[in-house]
PQR file with spaces between the fields and no chain letter, atoms N, CA, C, O and H, PARSE charges and radii, in Angstrom:
ATOM       1  N    VAL     1      88.735    3.310  -47.417 -0.4000 1.5000
ATOM       2  CA   VAL     1      88.595    4.416  -48.317 -0.0000 2.0000
ATOM       3  C    VAL     1      87.435    4.830  -47.513  0.5500 1.7000
ATOM       4  O    VAL     1      86.439    4.115  -47.405 -0.5500 1.4000
ATOM       5  N    LEU     2      87.594    6.341  -46.769 -0.4000 1.5000
ATOM       6  CA   LEU     2      86.932    7.274  -46.334 -0.0000 2.0000
ATOM       7  C    LEU     2      86.137    8.372  -47.314  0.5500 1.7000
ATOM       8  O    LEU     2      86.795    9.303  -47.777 -0.5500 1.4000
ATOM       9  H    LEU     2      88.403    6.921  -46.857  0.4000 1.0000
ATOM      10  N    ARG     3      85.051    8.280  -47.552 -0.4000 1.5000
ATOM      11  CA   ARG     3      84.298    9.354  -48.437 -0.0000 2.0000
ATOM      12  C    ARG     3      83.958   10.562  -47.439  0.5500 1.7000
ATOM      13  O    ARG     3      83.519   10.487  -46.291 -0.5500 1.4000
ATOM      14  H    ARG     3      84.516    7.523  -47.176  0.4000 1.0000
ATOM      15  N    LEU     4      84.274   11.667  -48.176 -0.4000 1.5000
ATOM      16  CA   LEU     4      84.012   13.023  -47.312 -0.0000 2.0000
ATOM      17  C    LEU     4      82.874   13.685  -48.069  0.5500 1.7000
ATOM      18  O    LEU     4      82.651   13.795  -49.274 -0.5500 1.4000
ATOM      19  H    LEU     4      84.630   11.728  -49.108  0.4000 1.0000
ATOM      20  N    ASP     5      82.099   14.171  -46.773 -0.4000 1.5000
ATOM      21  CA   ASP     5      81.089   15.114  -47.867 -0.0000 2.0000
ATOM      22  C    ASP     5      81.745   16.646  -48.179  0.5500 1.7000
ATOM      23  O    ASP     5      82.970   16.679  -48.293 -0.5500 1.4000
ATOM      24  H    ASP     5      82.280   14.082  -45.793  0.4000 1.0000
ATOM      25  N    GLN     6      81.043   17.836  -48.314 -0.4000 1.5000
ATOM      26  CA   GLN     6      81.487   19.111  -48.726 -0.0000 2.0000
ATOM      27  C    GLN     6      81.928   19.780  -47.537  0.5500 1.7000
ATOM      28  O    GLN     6      82.749   20.688  -47.673 -0.5500 1.4000
ATOM      29  H    GLN     6      80.048   17.809  -48.222  0.4000 1.0000
ATOM      30  N    GLU     7      81.555   19.506  -46.506 -0.4000 1.5000
ATOM      31  CA   GLU     7      81.907   19.803  -45.170 -0.0000 2.0000
ATOM      32  C    GLU     7      83.324   19.440  -44.527  0.5500 1.7000
ATOM      33  O    GLU     7      83.941   19.995  -43.617 -0.5500 1.4000
ATOM      34  H    GLU     7      80.889   18.769  -46.396  0.4000 1.0000
ATOM      35  N    GLY     8      83.687   18.126  -45.442 -0.4000 1.5000
ATOM      36  CA   GLY     8      84.770   17.169  -44.474 -0.0000 2.0000
ATOM      37  C    GLY     8      84.418   16.189  -43.747  0.5500 1.7000
ATOM      38  O    GLY     8      85.280   15.478  -43.229 -0.5500 1.4000
ATOM      39  H    GLY     8      83.186   17.675  -46.181  0.4000 1.0000
ATOM      40  N    ARG     9      82.949   15.932  -43.544 -0.4000 1.5000
ATOM      41  CA   ARG     9      82.530   14.643  -42.813 -0.0000 2.0000
ATOM      42  C    ARG     9      82.713   13.795  -43.191  0.5500 1.7000
ATOM      43  O    ARG     9      82.995   13.817  -44.389 -0.5500 1.4000
ATOM      44  H    ARG     9      82.249   16.509  -43.964  0.4000 1.0000
ATOM      45  N    PRO    10      82.700   12.812  -42.687 -0.5600 1.5000
ATOM      46  CA   PRO    10      82.562   11.159  -43.200  0.2800 2.0000
ATOM      47  C    PRO    10      81.110   10.908  -43.399  0.5500 1.7000
ATOM      48  O    PRO    10      80.116   11.192  -42.731 -0.5500 1.4000
ATOM      49  N    TYR    11      81.317   10.221  -44.647 -0.4000 1.5000
ATOM      50  CA   TYR    11      79.590    9.806  -44.513 -0.0000 2.0000
ATOM      51  C    TYR    11      80.069    8.318  -45.321  0.5500 1.7000
ATOM      52  O    TYR    11      81.161    8.076  -45.835 -0.5500 1.4000
ATOM      53  H    TYR    11      82.125    9.990  -45.189  0.4000 1.0000
ATOM      54  N    ASN    12      78.637    7.278  -45.220 -0.4000 1.5000
ATOM      55  CA   ASN    12      78.675    5.813  -45.959 -0.0000 2.0000
ATOM      56  C    ASN    12      77.515    6.014  -46.699  0.5500 1.7000
ATOM      57  O    ASN    12      77.428    5.028  -47.431 -0.5500 1.4000
ATOM      58  H    ASN    12      77.750    7.475  -44.803  0.4000 1.0000
ATOM      59  N    GLU    13      76.705    6.658  -46.875 -0.4000 1.5000
ATOM      60  CA   GLU    13      75.353    6.641  -47.604 -0.0000 2.0000
ATOM      61  C    GLU    13      75.220    7.329  -49.116  0.5500 1.7000
ATOM      62  O    GLU    13      76.017    8.120  -49.620 -0.5500 1.4000
ATOM      63  H    GLU    13      76.776    7.459  -46.281  0.4000 1.0000
ATOM      64  N    GLY    14      74.129    6.866  -49.635 -0.4000 1.5000
ATOM      65  CA   GLY    14      74.217    7.321  -51.177 -0.0000 2.0000
ATOM      66  C    GLY    14      74.729    6.507  -51.858  0.5500 1.7000
ATOM      67  O    GLY    14      74.815    5.301  -51.628 -0.5500 1.4000
ATOM      68  H    GLY    14      73.481    6.223  -49.226  0.4000 1.0000
ATOM      69  N    GLU    15      75.250    7.292  -53.072 -0.4000 1.5000
ATOM      70  CA   GLU    15      75.910    6.746  -54.266 -0.0000 2.0000
ATOM      71  C    GLU    15      77.408    6.175  -53.626  0.5500 1.7000
ATOM      72  O    GLU    15      78.055    6.743  -52.746 -0.5500 1.4000
ATOM      73  H    GLU    15      75.180    8.272  -53.260  0.4000 1.0000
ATOM      74  N    GLN    16      77.719    5.069  -54.226 -0.4000 1.5000
ATOM      75  CA   GLN    16      78.853    4.171  -53.845 -0.0000 2.0000
ATOM      76  C    GLN    16      80.193    4.825  -54.268  0.5500 1.7000
ATOM      77  O    GLN    16      81.236    4.774  -53.615 -0.5500 1.4000
ATOM      78  H    GLN    16      77.194    4.609  -54.941  0.4000 1.0000
ATOM      79  N    VAL    17      79.966    5.598  -55.749 -0.4000 1.5000
ATOM      80  CA   VAL    17      81.169    5.934  -56.248 -0.0000 2.0000
ATOM      81  C    VAL    17      80.939    7.326  -56.920  0.5500 1.7000
ATOM      82  O    VAL    17      80.195    7.275  -57.900 -0.5500 1.4000
ATOM      83  H    VAL    17      79.119    5.639  -56.279  0.4000 1.0000
ATOM      84  N    VAL    18      81.399    8.488  -56.611 -0.4000 1.5000
ATOM      85  CA   VAL    18      81.120    9.666  -57.325 -0.0000 2.0000
ATOM      86  C    VAL    18      82.156   10.135  -58.141  0.5500 1.7000
ATOM      87  O    VAL    18      83.197   10.502  -57.594 -0.5500 1.4000
ATOM      88  H    VAL    18      82.003    8.529  -55.815  0.4000 1.0000
ATOM      89  N    ILE    19      82.023   10.195  -59.603 -0.4000 1.5000
ATOM      90  CA   ILE    19      82.829   10.517  -60.632 -0.0000 2.0000
ATOM      91  C    ILE    19      83.630   11.725  -60.712  0.5500 1.7000
ATOM      92  O    ILE    19      83.090   12.830  -60.769 -0.5500 1.4000
ATOM      93  H    ILE    19      81.178    9.897  -60.047  0.4000 1.0000
ATOM      94  N    GLY    20      84.934   11.568  -60.718 -0.4000 1.5000
ATOM      95  CA   GLY    20      85.634   13.177  -60.925 -0.0000 2.0000
ATOM      96  C    GLY    20      85.148   13.702  -59.205  0.5500 1.7000
ATOM      97  O    GLY    20      84.789   14.854  -58.963 -0.5500 1.4000
ATOM      98  H    GLY    20      85.372   10.670  -60.672  0.4000 1.0000
ATOM      99  N    GLY    21      85.219   12.775  -58.314 -0.4000 1.5000
ATOM     100  CA   GLY    21      85.236   13.526  -57.154 -0.0000 2.0000
ATOM     101  C    GLY    21      86.491   12.886  -56.194  0.5500 1.7000
ATOM     102  O    GLY    21      86.264   12.406  -55.083 -0.5500 1.4000
ATOM     103  H    GLY    21      85.510   11.839  -58.510  0.4000 1.0000
ATOM     104  N    ASN    22      87.470   12.937  -56.628 -0.4000 1.5000
ATOM     105  CA   ASN    22      88.771   12.129  -56.079 -0.0000 2.0000
ATOM     106  C    ASN    22      89.070   12.939  -54.906  0.5500 1.7000
ATOM     107  O    ASN    22      89.429   12.228  -53.968 -0.5500 1.4000
ATOM     108  H    ASN    22      87.654   13.327  -57.530  0.4000 1.0000
ATOM     109  N    GLU    23      89.042   14.291  -54.616 -0.4000 1.5000
ATOM     110  CA   GLU    23      89.512   15.061  -53.058 -0.0000 2.0000
ATOM     111  C    GLU    23      88.367   14.589  -51.994  0.5500 1.7000
ATOM     112  O    GLU    23      88.348   14.990  -50.830 -0.5500 1.4000
ATOM     113  H    GLU    23      88.751   14.868  -55.379  0.4000 1.0000
ATOM     114  N    ARG    24      87.619   13.875  -52.433 -0.4000 1.5000
ATOM     115  CA   ARG    24      86.496   13.438  -51.479 -0.0000 2.0000
ATOM     116  C    ARG    24      86.779   12.182  -50.867  0.5500 1.7000
ATOM     117  O    ARG    24      86.191   11.856  -49.836 -0.5500 1.4000
ATOM     118  H    ARG    24      87.636   13.549  -53.378  0.4000 1.0000
ATOM     119  N    TYR    25      87.715   11.371  -51.465 -0.4000 1.5000
ATOM     120  CA   TYR    25      87.955   10.357  -50.742 -0.0000 2.0000
ATOM     121  C    TYR    25      89.649   10.468  -50.141  0.5500 1.7000
ATOM     122  O    TYR    25      90.642   11.087  -50.521 -0.5500 1.4000
ATOM     123  H    TYR    25      88.193   11.636  -52.302  0.4000 1.0000
ATOM     124  N    VAL    26      89.382    9.597  -49.108 -0.4000 1.5000
ATOM     125  CA   VAL    26      90.779    9.446  -47.830 -0.0000 2.0000
ATOM     126  C    VAL    26      91.175    8.130  -47.482  0.5500 1.7000
ATOM     127  O    VAL    26      90.434    7.341  -46.895 -0.5500 1.4000
ATOM     128  H    VAL    26      88.575    9.094  -48.799  0.4000 1.0000
ATOM     129  N    SER    27      92.290    7.894  -47.825 -0.4000 1.5000
ATOM     130  CA   SER    27      92.376    6.162  -47.668 -0.0000 2.0000
ATOM     131  C    SER    27      93.065    6.091  -46.284  0.5500 1.7000
ATOM     132  O    SER    27      93.965    6.896  -46.047 -0.5500 1.4000
ATOM     133  H    SER    27      92.892    8.534  -48.302  0.4000 1.0000
ATOM     134  N    VAL    28      92.716    5.219  -45.398 -0.4000 1.5000
ATOM     135  CA   VAL    28      92.545    4.902  -43.918 -0.0000 2.0000
ATOM     136  C    VAL    28      92.255    3.627  -43.517  0.5500 1.7000
ATOM     137  O    VAL    28      91.277    2.950  -43.832 -0.5500 1.4000
ATOM     138  H    VAL    28      91.985    4.565  -45.591  0.4000 1.0000
ATOM     139  N    CYS    29      93.216    3.329  -42.764 -0.4000 1.5000
ATOM     140  CA   CYS    29      93.011    1.765  -42.360 -0.0000 2.0000
ATOM     141  C    CYS    29      91.410    1.665  -41.447  0.5500 1.7000
ATOM     142  O    CYS    29      90.827    2.694  -41.107 -0.5500 1.4000
ATOM     143  H    CYS    29      94.011    3.879  -42.508  0.4000 1.0000
ATOM     144  N    ARG    30      90.901    0.372  -41.165 -0.4000 1.5000
ATOM     145  CA   ARG    30      89.836   -0.026  -40.896 -0.0000 2.0000
ATOM     146  C    ARG    30      89.131    0.473  -39.794  0.5500 1.7000
ATOM     147  O    ARG    30      87.921    0.690  -39.731 -0.5500 1.4000
ATOM     148  H    ARG    30      91.375   -0.464  -41.441  0.4000 1.0000
ATOM     149  N    LYS    31      90.456    0.729  -38.449 -0.4000 1.5000
ATOM     150  CA   LYS    31      90.199    1.109  -37.431 -0.0000 2.0000
ATOM     151  C    LYS    31      89.843    2.483  -37.657  0.5500 1.7000
ATOM     152  O    LYS    31      88.735    2.843  -37.259 -0.5500 1.4000
ATOM     153  H    LYS    31      91.439    0.552  -38.500  0.4000 1.0000
ATOM     154  N    HIS    32      90.594    3.311  -38.230 -0.4000 1.5000
ATOM     155  CA   HIS    32      90.415    4.906  -38.318 -0.0000 2.0000
ATOM     156  C    HIS    32      89.128    5.252  -39.356  0.5500 1.7000
ATOM     157  O    HIS    32      88.479    6.294  -39.266 -0.5500 1.4000
ATOM     158  H    HIS    32      91.494    3.019  -38.553  0.4000 1.0000
ATOM     159  N    TYR    33      88.903    4.327  -40.236 -0.4000 1.5000
ATOM     160  CA   TYR    33      87.504    4.436  -40.710 -0.0000 2.0000
ATOM     161  C    TYR    33      86.207    4.038  -39.784  0.5500 1.7000
ATOM     162  O    TYR    33      85.184    4.712  -39.900 -0.5500 1.4000
ATOM     163  H    TYR    33      89.430    3.481  -40.309  0.4000 1.0000
ATOM     164  N    LYS    34      86.244    3.252  -39.127 -0.4000 1.5000
ATOM     165  CA   LYS    34      85.261    3.083  -38.201 -0.0000 2.0000
ATOM     166  C    LYS    34      84.924    4.132  -37.077  0.5500 1.7000
ATOM     167  O    LYS    34      83.787    4.385  -36.678 -0.5500 1.4000
ATOM     168  H    LYS    34      87.076    2.705  -39.033  0.4000 1.0000
ATOM     169  N    GLU    35      86.448    4.872  -36.495 -0.4000 1.5000
ATOM     170  CA   GLU    35      86.239    5.657  -35.396 -0.0000 2.0000
ATOM     171  C    GLU    35      85.845    7.078  -36.390  0.5500 1.7000
ATOM     172  O    GLU    35      84.995    7.870  -35.983 -0.5500 1.4000
ATOM     173  H    GLU    35      87.371    4.666  -36.819  0.4000 1.0000
ATOM     174  N    ALA    36      86.505    7.277  -37.618 -0.4000 1.5000
ATOM     175  CA   ALA    36      85.690    8.715  -38.096 -0.0000 2.0000
ATOM     176  C    ALA    36      84.424    8.579  -38.182  0.5500 1.7000
ATOM     177  O    ALA    36      83.713    9.404  -37.607 -0.5500 1.4000
ATOM     178  H    ALA    36      87.196    6.633  -37.948  0.4000 1.0000
ATOM     179  N    VAL    37      83.808    7.447  -38.962 -0.4000 1.5000
ATOM     180  CA   VAL    37      82.568    7.348  -39.010 -0.0000 2.0000
ATOM     181  C    VAL    37      81.655    7.924  -37.685  0.5500 1.7000
ATOM     182  O    VAL    37      80.893    8.881  -37.548 -0.5500 1.4000
ATOM     183  H    VAL    37      84.385    6.777  -39.429  0.4000 1.0000
ATOM     184  N    SER    38      82.143    6.817  -36.766 -0.4000 1.5000
ATOM     185  CA   SER    38      81.069    7.232  -35.524 -0.0000 2.0000
ATOM     186  C    SER    38      81.260    8.377  -34.997  0.5500 1.7000
ATOM     187  O    SER    38      80.298    8.859  -34.399 -0.5500 1.4000
ATOM     188  H    SER    38      82.762    6.039  -36.877  0.4000 1.0000
ATOM     189  N    VAL    39      82.545    9.165  -35.053 -0.4000 1.5000
ATOM     190  CA   VAL    39      82.678   10.367  -34.541 -0.0000 2.0000
ATOM     191  C    VAL    39      81.788   11.486  -35.212  0.5500 1.7000
ATOM     192  O    VAL    39      81.160   12.430  -34.731 -0.5500 1.4000
ATOM     193  H    VAL    39      83.326    8.773  -35.539  0.4000 1.0000
ATOM     194  N    GLY    40      81.989   10.976  -36.661 -0.4000 1.5000
ATOM     195  CA   GLY    40      81.787   12.165  -37.587 -0.0000 2.0000
ATOM     196  C    GLY    40      82.513   12.972  -37.733  0.5500 1.7000
ATOM     197  O    GLY    40      82.033   14.101  -37.835 -0.5500 1.4000
ATOM     198  H    GLY    40      82.498   10.210  -37.052  0.4000 1.0000
ATOM     199  N    SER    41      84.158   12.808  -37.826 -0.4000 1.5000
ATOM     200  CA   SER    41      84.895   13.971  -38.229 -0.0000 2.0000
ATOM     201  C    SER    41      86.347   13.046  -38.055  0.5500 1.7000
ATOM     202  O    SER    41      86.771   12.347  -37.135 -0.5500 1.4000
ATOM     203  H    SER    41      84.548   11.891  -37.743  0.4000 1.0000
ATOM     204  N    LEU    42      86.780   13.336  -39.150 -0.4000 1.5000
ATOM     205  CA   LEU    42      88.226   12.592  -39.704 -0.0000 2.0000
ATOM     206  C    LEU    42      89.605   13.428  -38.692  0.5500 1.7000
ATOM     207  O    LEU    42      90.595   12.909  -38.174 -0.5500 1.4000
ATOM     208  H    LEU    42      86.435   13.905  -39.897  0.4000 1.0000
ATOM     209  N    THR    43      89.200   14.731  -38.700 -0.4000 1.5000
ATOM     210  CA   THR    43      90.168   15.536  -38.097 -0.0000 2.0000
ATOM     211  C    THR    43      90.117   14.945  -36.556  0.5500 1.7000
ATOM     212  O    THR    43      91.191   14.647  -36.033 -0.5500 1.4000
ATOM     213  H    THR    43      88.396   15.152  -39.120  0.4000 1.0000
ATOM     214  N    LYS    44      89.243   14.820  -36.033 -0.4000 1.5000
ATOM     215  CA   LYS    44      89.422   14.670  -34.507 -0.0000 2.0000
ATOM     216  C    LYS    44      90.053   13.432  -34.487  0.5500 1.7000
ATOM     217  O    LYS    44      90.895   13.290  -33.599 -0.5500 1.4000
ATOM     218  H    LYS    44      88.370   15.062  -36.458  0.4000 1.0000
ATOM     219  N    VAL    45      89.822   12.324  -35.384 -0.4000 1.5000
ATOM     220  CA   VAL    45      90.467   11.222  -35.000 -0.0000 2.0000
ATOM     221  C    VAL    45      91.950   11.530  -35.425  0.5500 1.7000
ATOM     222  O    VAL    45      92.734   11.273  -34.511 -0.5500 1.4000
ATOM     223  H    VAL    45      89.138   12.439  -36.105  0.4000 1.0000
ATOM     224  N    GLN    46      92.453   11.938  -36.393 -0.4000 1.5000
ATOM     225  CA   GLN    46      93.874   12.247  -36.785 -0.0000 2.0000
ATOM     226  C    GLN    46      94.175   13.085  -35.700  0.5500 1.7000
ATOM     227  O    GLN    46      95.404   13.152  -35.708 -0.5500 1.4000
ATOM     228  H    GLN    46      91.816   12.147  -37.135  0.4000 1.0000
ATOM     229  N    ASN    47      93.775   13.715  -34.833 -0.4000 1.5000
ATOM     230  CA   ASN    47      94.300   14.403  -33.943 -0.0000 2.0000
ATOM     231  C    ASN    47      94.635   13.732  -32.935  0.5500 1.7000
ATOM     232  O    ASN    47      95.632   14.122  -32.328 -0.5500 1.4000
ATOM     233  H    ASN    47      92.776   13.660  -34.826  0.4000 1.0000
ATOM     234  N    GLN    48      93.954   12.585  -32.470 -0.4000 1.5000
ATOM     235  CA   GLN    48      94.468   11.955  -31.413 -0.0000 2.0000
ATOM     236  C    GLN    48      95.659   11.168  -31.478  0.5500 1.7000
ATOM     237  O    GLN    48      96.151   10.576  -30.518 -0.5500 1.4000
ATOM     238  H    GLN    48      93.144   12.268  -32.963  0.4000 1.0000
ATOM     239  N    HIS    49      96.176   11.186  -32.829 -0.4000 1.5000
ATOM     240  CA   HIS    49      97.495   10.425  -32.731 -0.0000 2.0000
ATOM     241  C    HIS    49      97.553    8.990  -32.093  0.5500 1.7000
ATOM     242  O    HIS    49      98.495    8.603  -31.401 -0.5500 1.4000
ATOM     243  H    HIS    49      95.777   11.667  -33.609  0.4000 1.0000
ATOM     244  N    ARG    50      96.785    8.473  -32.307 -0.4000 1.5000
ATOM     245  CA   ARG    50      96.587    6.742  -31.725 -0.0000 2.0000
ATOM     246  C    ARG    50      97.151    5.862  -33.105  0.5500 1.7000
ATOM     247  O    ARG    50      96.651    6.093  -34.206 -0.5500 1.4000
ATOM     248  H    ARG    50      96.020    8.786  -32.869  0.4000 1.0000
ATOM     249  N    PRO    51      97.951    5.105  -32.979 -0.5600 1.5000
ATOM     250  CA   PRO    51      98.536    4.372  -33.806  0.2800 2.0000
ATOM     251  C    PRO    51      97.571    3.010  -34.244  0.5500 1.7000
ATOM     252  O    PRO    51      96.758    2.614  -33.408 -0.5500 1.4000
ATOM     253  N    CYS    52      97.665    2.387  -35.411 -0.4000 1.5000
ATOM     254  CA   CYS    52      96.865    1.405  -35.898 -0.0000 2.0000
ATOM     255  C    CYS    52      96.888    0.060  -34.996  0.5500 1.7000
ATOM     256  O    CYS    52      96.208   -0.913  -35.321 -0.5500 1.4000
ATOM     257  H    CYS    52      98.325    2.708  -36.089  0.4000 1.0000
């Protein structure tokens, strides 16, 4: 599960769980999780249309 900040950028620091923040979580596979965190954008990863 990828957690997004207020601007929609993925991040993995801070509190592990945000209560009531379901819109900030997106289910992705491990490959796309790592790519999104390294690139800094889930949208860029999704636009590349590469299969898992």
